[in-house]
C-alpha positions as CSV (number, residue, x, y, z in Angstrom):
1,M,65.1,75.9,-1.2
2,N,66.5,72.4,-1.0
3,K,63.1,71.0,0.1
4,M,61.4,72.6,-2.8
5,I,63.9,70.9,-5.3
6,V,63.2,67.5,-3.7
7,L,59.5,68.0,-4.0
8,L,59.8,69.0,-7.6
9,I,61.9,65.9,-8.4
10,F,59.3,63.7,-6.6
11,F,56.3,65.1,-8.6
12,N,58.3,64.9,-11.8
13,Y,58.9,61.2,-11.0
14,I,55.2,60.5,-10.5
15,V,54.3,62.3,-13.8
16,N,56.9,60.3,-15.8
17,N,55.5,57.0,-14.3
18,I,52.0,57.9,-15.3
19,K,53.1,58.9,-18.8
20,H,54.8,55.5,-19.1
21,M,51.7,53.7,-18.1
22,L,49.5,55.7,-20.5
23,H,51.6,54.4,-23.4
24,N,51.2,50.8,-22.3
25,P,49.1,49.0,-25.1
26,F,47.9,46.3,-22.7
27,I,46.0,48.7,-20.4
28,N,42.1,48.4,-20.5
29,P,40.5,51.4,-22.3
30,L,38.4,52.3,-19.3
31,K,41.4,52.2,-17.1
32,F,43.3,54.2,-19.7
33,T,40.6,57.0,-19.7
34,A,40.6,57.1,-15.9
35,M,44.4,57.2,-15.7
36,K,44.5,59.9,-18.3
37,K,42.1,62.0,-16.2
38,L,44.2,61.3,-13.1
39,F,47.3,62.3,-15.0
40,L,45.8,65.6,-16.1
41,L,44.6,66.2,-12.5
42,R,47.9,65.5,-11.0
43,K,49.7,67.6,-13.6
44,S,47.4,70.5,-12.8
45,L,48.0,70.0,-9.1
46,F,51.8,69.9,-9.7
47,I,51.8,73.1,-11.7
48,A,49.7,74.9,-9.0
49,F,51.9,73.6,-6.3
50,A,55.1,74.7,-8.0
51,A,53.6,78.2,-8.7
52,A,52.5,78.5,-5.1
53,T,55.8,77.3,-3.7
54,C,57.7,79.8,-5.9
55,G,55.4,82.6,-4.8
56,L,55.9,81.7,-1.1
57,F,59.7,81.7,-1.4
58,S,59.5,85.0,-3.2
59,I,57.4,86.5,-0.4
60,I,59.7,85.1,2.2
61,G,62.7,86.6,0.4
62,C,61.1,90.0,0.2
63,A,60.1,90.0,3.8
64,A,63.6,89.1,4.8
65,Q,65.0,92.0,2.8
66,K,62.6,94.7,4.1
67,P,63.9,94.8,7.7
68,A,67.5,95.1,6.5
69,A,66.5,97.9,4.1
70,G,64.6,99.6,6.9
71,R,67.6,99.5,9.3
72,Q,69.9,100.8,6.6
73,G,67.5,103.7,6.0
74,E,67.3,104.5,9.7
75,A,71.1,104.5,10.0
76,A,71.5,106.8,7.0
77,G,68.8,109.2,8.4
78,G,70.5,109.2,11.8
79,E,73.9,110.1,10.2
80,I,72.3,113.0,8.2
81,R,70.6,114.4,11.4
82,H,73.9,114.0,13.3
83,A,75.8,115.9,10.6
84,Q,73.2,118.7,10.6
85,A,73.2,118.9,14.4
86,S,77.1,119.0,14.7
87,K,77.3,121.7,12.0
88,A,74.7,123.8,13.9
89,L,76.6,123.5,17.1
90,E,80.0,124.2,15.5
91,E,78.6,127.3,13.8
92,G,76.8,128.5,16.9
93,R,73.4,128.5,15.3
94,F,71.2,126.0,17.0
95,V,68.2,125.3,19.3
96,I,68.3,122.4,21.9
97,E,64.7,121.4,22.7
98,A,64.6,119.7,26.1
99,N,62.8,116.3,26.4
100,E,63.5,115.0,29.9
101,F,65.0,116.6,32.9
102,Y,67.0,114.9,35.6
103,L,66.3,116.8,38.8
104,P,68.1,116.1,42.1
105,E,64.9,115.6,44.1
106,D,63.3,113.3,41.5
107,K,64.4,109.7,41.1
108,S,62.9,109.3,37.6
109,P,63.2,111.7,34.6
110,V,60.7,114.5,34.4
111,K,59.1,115.1,31.0
112,S,59.7,118.6,29.6
113,S,56.9,121.0,28.8
114,T,57.2,123.4,25.9
115,G,59.3,126.5,26.4
116,N,62.4,124.7,27.8
117,Y,65.3,125.1,25.5
118,I,68.8,126.5,25.0
119,S,69.6,128.4,21.8
120,M,72.4,130.3,20.2
121,E,72.5,132.4,17.1
122,G,75.7,134.3,16.4
123,K,76.8,135.6,19.8
124,R,73.3,135.7,21.3
125,G,72.7,132.8,23.7
126,V,69.5,132.0,25.5
127,I,68.7,129.6,28.4
128,S,65.0,129.3,29.0
129,F,63.4,127.1,31.6
130,T,59.7,127.2,32.7
131,P,58.9,127.9,36.4
132,D,56.8,124.8,36.8
133,L,60.0,122.7,36.8
134,F,61.8,124.9,39.4
135,P,59.0,126.5,41.5
136,K,61.5,127.6,44.2
137,T,64.0,129.1,41.9
138,P,63.9,132.9,41.1
139,L,62.8,133.5,37.5
140,G,66.0,135.4,36.8
141,N,68.0,132.2,37.3
142,L,65.8,130.3,34.9
143,T,65.9,132.5,31.8
144,I,69.3,134.0,31.0
145,T,70.2,135.9,27.8
146,D,73.8,136.8,26.8
147,D,75.0,138.7,23.7
148,T,78.6,137.5,24.2
149,A,78.0,133.7,24.4
150,E,80.6,131.4,23.1
151,I,80.7,127.7,22.1
152,T,83.7,125.4,21.4
153,L,84.1,121.8,20.4
154,E,86.0,120.3,23.3
155,K,86.6,116.8,22.1
156,R,85.5,113.9,20.0
157,K,85.1,110.8,22.1
158,K,86.3,107.3,21.0
159,N,82.7,106.1,20.9
160,G,81.8,108.8,18.3
161,D,80.1,111.3,20.6
162,M,81.0,114.9,20.4
163,Q,81.3,117.2,23.4
164,F,80.8,121.0,23.2
165,C,81.2,123.7,25.9
166,M,79.0,126.8,25.8
167,R,79.7,129.7,28.2
168,M,77.2,132.5,29.0
169,T,77.6,135.6,31.2
170,G,74.6,136.4,33.3
171,P,73.5,139.8,34.9
172,A,75.3,138.7,38.0
173,N,78.4,136.5,38.6
174,S,76.1,133.9,40.2
175,Q,74.2,133.7,37.0
176,D,77.2,132.9,34.7
177,R,76.6,129.5,33.1
178,K,78.7,126.7,31.7
179,V,76.8,124.4,29.4
180,I,78.3,121.0,28.5
181,I,76.5,119.5,25.4
182,T,77.2,115.9,24.4
183,L,75.9,115.1,21.0
184,Y,75.5,111.3,20.6
185,K,76.9,109.4,17.7
186,D,74.8,109.1,14.5
187,T,71.8,111.0,15.9
188,D,70.7,114.6,16.7
189,K,69.9,113.6,20.3
190,C,72.1,115.0,23.1
191,H,72.7,115.2,26.9
192,V,73.1,118.7,28.4
193,Q,74.5,119.8,31.8
194,V,74.0,123.4,32.9
195,S,76.4,124.4,35.7
196,N,76.9,127.5,37.8
197,E,80.2,128.8,36.5
198,L,81.1,130.7,39.7
199,L,80.3,128.0,42.2
200,A,81.0,125.0,39.8
201,Y,77.9,123.0,40.6
202,P,75.4,121.6,38.2
203,V,72.1,123.5,38.0
204,V,70.2,121.0,35.8
205,K,70.7,118.1,33.5
206,F,68.5,117.1,30.6
207,T,68.3,115.2,27.3
208,G,67.1,116.8,24.2
209,V,67.3,117.2,20.4
210,V,69.6,119.6,18.5
211,R,68.0,121.6,15.7
212,P,69.6,124.2,13.4
213,A,68.4,127.7,14.3
214,G,65.4,128.8,12.2
215,E,63.9,125.4,11.6
């Protein structure tokens, strides 16, 4: 902005000098006509330059404001989704759609196919995993349904994350499940660990998204 002011002062100085020369009675008429044309030309160039410069600074200012506005919009959207997800978990009416699984035999995350989820509505809890992820695991250990499922908010972490614990009773003691759900701050994304309640070892870990049931 300072450079623009200096340029405007410089052009104004030139225009004033030309004006002064035009009013000089000792200047040859031909030279006077030529100088007048030059004055009008420089005046037009000055106006065009000033308009273009103002437009450029306006564009730059708008461009600088857009990223900031975009970030604020994303942050607000994340807070809204987090509030919806935390409410769904606290009320026990949610669906967690799995995105990536972390399996013991795989060094890198495994992308989830459709049909892998954990849900709860009222007291009815469902754990559903597809056989393609666990080909050696009996199907009865992949899909578990319980009509007496419970979920509690265990703690709010200092970093803003929320940790929930869901417990489900399977057909056999070895199928009882403890599900630790960590809902990340300002988002609806979460980390889930499903453990064998009887033997206290993790069955699977995955990341996913929390949605209110029915959406």
